[in-house]
PLY file of the C-alpha trace (Angstrom):
ply
format ascii 1.0
element vertex 81
property float x
property float y
property float z
element edge 80
property int vertex1
property int vertex2
end_header
114.04 82.44 71.96
110.90 81.19 70.19
112.51 77.76 69.80
112.89 77.43 73.60
109.22 78.33 74.08
108.19 75.59 71.63
110.38 73.03 73.42
108.88 73.99 76.79
105.34 73.70 75.43
106.09 70.29 73.91
107.62 69.08 77.16
104.52 70.19 79.11
102.25 68.54 76.53
104.08 65.23 76.54
101.74 62.41 75.57
101.93 59.31 77.77
100.65 55.84 77.00
99.06 53.66 79.67
102.32 52.01 80.79
104.14 55.34 81.07
101.31 56.84 83.13
101.22 53.80 85.43
104.94 54.33 86.08
104.52 58.11 86.47
101.71 57.71 89.05
103.06 54.52 90.62
99.77 52.67 90.23
98.60 49.39 88.72
96.57 48.98 85.54
93.47 48.24 87.64
93.92 51.43 89.67
94.38 53.42 86.47
91.12 51.98 85.12
89.34 52.94 88.35
90.77 56.47 88.18
89.43 56.89 84.64
86.04 55.55 85.61
85.46 56.96 89.11
87.68 60.03 89.35
87.43 61.54 85.86
91.08 61.10 84.99
91.59 63.08 81.74
92.40 60.87 78.76
91.95 60.45 75.03
91.79 57.38 72.84
93.60 56.55 69.64
91.83 53.47 68.35
91.82 51.11 71.32
94.77 52.77 73.04
94.44 55.29 75.87
96.63 58.42 75.77
97.25 61.01 78.48
98.62 64.56 78.29
101.13 64.86 81.12
100.28 68.50 81.90
96.57 67.60 82.13
97.38 64.78 84.55
99.50 67.09 86.73
96.72 69.69 86.78
94.17 66.98 87.62
96.32 65.77 90.53
96.69 69.31 91.90
92.93 69.97 91.68
91.94 66.62 93.21
91.21 66.27 96.91
93.35 63.23 97.64
94.41 62.34 101.15
97.42 60.15 101.82
96.35 56.57 102.52
97.33 54.79 105.70
99.50 52.20 103.96
103.06 53.41 103.43
102.01 56.99 102.61
100.16 55.96 99.45
97.39 58.11 98.06
93.90 56.89 98.84
92.39 57.45 95.40
89.02 55.98 96.25
88.30 57.62 99.58
84.65 58.50 99.95
84.16 62.25 100.35
0 1
1 2
2 3
3 4
4 5
5 6
6 7
7 8
8 9
9 10
10 11
11 12
12 13
13 14
14 15
15 16
16 17
17 18
18 19
19 20
20 21
21 22
22 23
23 24
24 25
25 26
26 27
27 28
28 29
29 30
30 31
31 32
32 33
33 34
34 35
35 36
36 37
37 38
38 39
39 40
40 41
41 42
42 43
43 44
44 45
45 46
46 47
47 48
48 49
49 50
50 51
51 52
52 53
53 54
54 55
55 56
56 57
57 58
58 59
59 60
60 61
61 62
62 63
63 64
64 65
65 66
66 67
67 68
68 69
69 70
70 71
71 72
72 73
73 74
74 75
75 76
76 77
77 78
78 79
79 80
């Protein structure tokens, strides 16, 4: 039983690199940079590489006040509030 709990915790704490997060969110590298800079996207750095904890990203998305954009149902990440 303890082994399953550890596996669940590791799955929730999956570390993503920049390419994996771009695929997960469906955004470009430029948009990802803007999210880090303007929207406080949670990240860490290992040397020059950015790393993201998947559970932190999911929590950040849930807590953010994003509205769907007008183009093809995309999120408007940079909407002025």
